[in-house]
N, C-alpha and C positions, 0 to 999 in steps of 0.2 A: 504494500500500500504506500509506504514511504517512498519507495523507488518510483512508483507511478507518478506521484505528485512532484517529485524532484524532476522527473522527465518533462512533465507538463509545463513547469515554470522555468526550465533551464534556458530557453531562448531569451526570456525577459532578464534573467540573472546575467546571462552572457552580455546582453546589450548594456546593462547597467555597469558591469565590470569594464567594458570597453570605454564607455563615456567617462567613468572615473579615472581610468588609467591614462587616457589620451585627451582629457579635457583641455589642458593648457595648449596642447598642440593644435587642437581644433580651433580654439579661440584665436591663436596666433595666425593660423592660415586664413581664417575668416577675415581678420583685420587686414592682412596683407592683400587679400583679394580686393577688398573695397578700396584700399589705398592705391594699388597699382593698376589692376585690370579694370576696375569700374571707372577709374579716372580716364583711362585710355579710351574705353568705350564711349564715355560721355563726350569726349573731345571729337571722336569720329561722328557721333550722332548729331552733334551741333553743326557739322559741315554738310551733312546730307540728311534729308527728311525721307523717311521710309514711306513707300506707297503700297507695298505688298507685305502680307504677314503669313507666317506659317504657324499653324496650331496643331500640336501633336496629341493624339489619343493613343496611349500605349498601356499594355497590361490590363488586368481585370478591371472592369468598371464597377466599382463599389461606391464611389462618391463622385459627384459631378461638379463640385464646387470650383475647383481650379480651372477646369476646361470652360465652364460657364463664365468665369471671370475674364478669361482671355477672349472669349467670343463677344462679351459685352463691351470690352475695351475696343475691340476691332470695330464693333458696330458704332460706337460713339466717336471714334477717331476719324474725322473727315479726310485726313491725309491718306488713310488706308483705302485703297480702291479695289482690293480683292484679297481673298483668303484661300490659302492652300491648307486643306484639312488632311493631315497625314495620319493614317490609321494602321496600327499594328496591335490588335487586341482580340482576344477570344470571346469578348462579350462580358456579360456580368449581370448585375441586378436590373430588373425591369425599370423601376422608377428613374434612376439616374440616366439610363440609356434614352428614355423617352424625353427627359429634360433636355439633353444635349441635342436630340433630333429636332425638337421644336425651336430650340435656340438657333440652330443652323438654318431652319426654315425662315425665321424672322430676319436673320442676317442676310440671307439670299435676297430678300425683298429690297435691300438697300445696296448691296454690292455682290458681285459674283463670288461663288464658292466652288472650288474644285476639290473633290474628295479623292484621295489617293491611297489605295491598299498597298502598303509597303511590304506586308508579310501575311497577316491574317486580318480579314475583315468579316467577322462572323457573329451571328446572333445579335446581341445588343450593340456591338460596334457597327454592324451593317445597318441596324435600325438608326443609329446615330447619324449615318451618312446619307440616308435615302433622299433628303431634300436638297442636296447639293445640285448645282447646275449640271455638273458632269461627275461621273464616277469612273476613275481610271485605275486599272489594276496592274500591278507588277506581274510580268509573265510567270513568275514562280509563286505567286500568292495563292492563298486559299480564301474562297468567298462563300457566303451563304449561311448554312445552319439556321435557317429561319424557322425557329421552333421555340417552345417553352418547356422548361423542366422544373419540377419540384422534387428535390432529392433529399433523403435523410438516412442516416445510419440507424441500424438496430443494434444497440450496444447491450442488449439484455443479458446475453451470455457472458460478456466481459464483466458486467456489473456483478453477476453471480460469482464469477471467478475471484474477484477482488473483495467481495463481501459488502457491496453497496446496494441499498434498496431505496426506492423513491417513495415519498409520501405526498399525496395530492388532495387538495381541497378545491373544488371548482363549482362554478355555476355555468351552465351552458353545455349542451350535449356534445358540441363540436370543439370544445375548448382545448382538448388534447390532440386534435388532428395534427399529425406531423411530429408527434413526440418521438424522440429517439430511444426511449426506454423500453419499448416493446413493439411487437408487430402491430400494424395499423388494422383497425376494424374495417369491414367493407363500407360501412356508412361514412367513415372518416376518409377513405380513399375517394368515395364519390364526391364528398364535399371539396376535396382538393382538386379533383378533376374538373369540377364546375368552374373553379377559379382559373385553372390552366386553359380550359377551352375558351373562356371569354378573353383572356389575355392573348392567346394565339389569334383569335379573330381580330382583335385590335391591331396586332402586328401585321397580318396579311392585308388588312384593309388599308393601312397606311402605306405599306409597300406598293400595293396595287395602284393607289392614288398617285404616289410620288413618281413611280416608274412607268405609269401609264400601261399597266398590265391588267388582265382580266382576273378578277378575284376567284372566279369559278375554276380557273386553271392553277390554283395554288399548289396542287400536288406536284406540278412540274417545276416551279421555281422556289417553293417553300418546302413544307413537310420535313424540315431539318436536313434536306439534302446538302451535302458539302461539295462545292464545285472548284475545279481549277479555274484560273483566270479566263481561259478560252471557253470553258463550259459555261461560266457565269455570263460571258458575253452572248453566247447562243441563246440563253434564256432571258436575256435583257436585264440582268441584274447590274451589269456594268456597261459603260459606253465604249470604252477602249481598253486594249491590252497593250501597255507600253511602260516606259521607264519614268523615273521621277523627273528627268529633264523635260520629257514630253508634257507631263502634267503641269510643270511650271510654265512652259510655253503656252499651253492652252489657257492658263489663268491670265497670263500677260495679254493674250488676244482678247479675252472676255473683258478684262479690266480696262483695256485701251490706254495703257500707260506707255508713253514713248521711251522713258528711261526707267526700267524697273530697278527699284532699290528695296531690298528685303529688310524687314525689321529684324534686328538681332535679338536672339533669345538670351536671357540672362544666364551667364555661364554657371554661376553659383547655384541658382535654382535647378538648372539641368543636372548638375552634379549631385545635389541633394536628392532629386527624384530618382536618379539611378541607384543611389545608395539604399533608398527606401524600398524600391522595387526589388533589388537584389536581396535585401533582408527578408522581405515577404516571401520570395521564392525559396530562399534557404530554409526559412521556418516551415514552409509547406512541405518541403522534401523531408526535413528532419521529423516533422510530426507524423507523416505517413509512414516513414520507416519505423518510427517508434510504435505505431499502432500494429504494424506487422509483427513486431516482437511480442506483442501481447495477444 
C-alpha cells in the first residue's frame, strides 16, 4: 500500500526536488533571457511591424485558455492581416476543442485563417480547425478520427488486491455513471451513450456545415475513420496536401500582404511549453508503466 502511494506521488516529488535543486539556476537564466534576448527582440520588432501570425495547437487539448488568448490578440490587432493555425494534436476534451473552433470561426470573419496539419490533426484538433478558410495537410500527416469517446478504467480488482473499498452516498440514479470502481450497469452505459450520441451529432453537423459536406454521408468522412493526408483530401476533409511553405504562401495570397512579416513567438514561452508538454508525456508513460506493474 505504501509503495503504491509512493509511486502515485513520485512524479510530483521529483518535480519539487528539481525546482528546489535548480531554483537559482532557473531564476538566473530567466533574468538573462529578459535582459539579453527580449531586448534584442524588442529592438527588431520596433523596426518592423508584423502583419502575419502563427498560432500553434500542439499536444492534448485539455485547456483552451492560451490558444484563445492568442486568437483574441490576433483578432484585435489591426496590423495582423492573416493567421496560420499550425496543428499537431491528437485531440482532447470536447469543450475546449469547441471553444477554439468557434474562436477560429469568429477570427475568419475578420481576417483569413489557414489551418495546417503538421503531424496529427485528429478528433478535437480537427474540430478546432474546420472553420479555417483552407485546411492544408502535410503529406505525412494523419487526419480525421471524427468521433467521440467516453472511457474509464475498472480498477475493482486492483482495489481488492491492495485492500481499498469505496463508500458512497448519492442522490440520483445516474450519479455513479462512469465510476471506475466497478463495472458499469446497463442503464449507466445507456445514459453515457445518450451523451456520446448527441455530442457526435454536434461534431458531424459542424463538420458538414464548415466543409460543405452532406451530413447523411458521415460514415464516409467521420465514424472515427483515420485518414492519411491524401485520403483526407479525397473525402474533402482537407483542401490541399502540401508543405508548410505552401501553407504560408496560401495565407500570404489570402491576406494580400505585399511584404509578409511574421510575428515572432516569445522564445521563453515556447521553451516553457515544451518543458511542460515533455513533463506531461513523461508522467503519462511512467504512470502507465506503473499500472502494468500492479
